[in-house]
C-alpha angles and dihedrals in degrees: 000000000000093000092052093053090046090051091052090049092052091047092050091048091050092047092049091048092051092048090050091050091049092051091048091049091049093051093049092044092051093048093049092046092051092048092050092048091051091047093051091049091050091050091050091050091050090052091051093048093044092054094060 
C-alpha cells in the first residue's frame, strides 16, 4: 500500500515538473519570437527610410 501511494506521488511530481517546464519553454519561446519580430520590423523600416 505504501509503495502504491509513493508511486502516485512520484508520478504527480513528475507530471507537475513537466507541465512547469512546458509553460516555461512556451513563455521564453513567445518572448524570443516577439523580440525577433520587432527586430525584423525595425530593420525593414530602417531600410525603407534609408532608401529615400
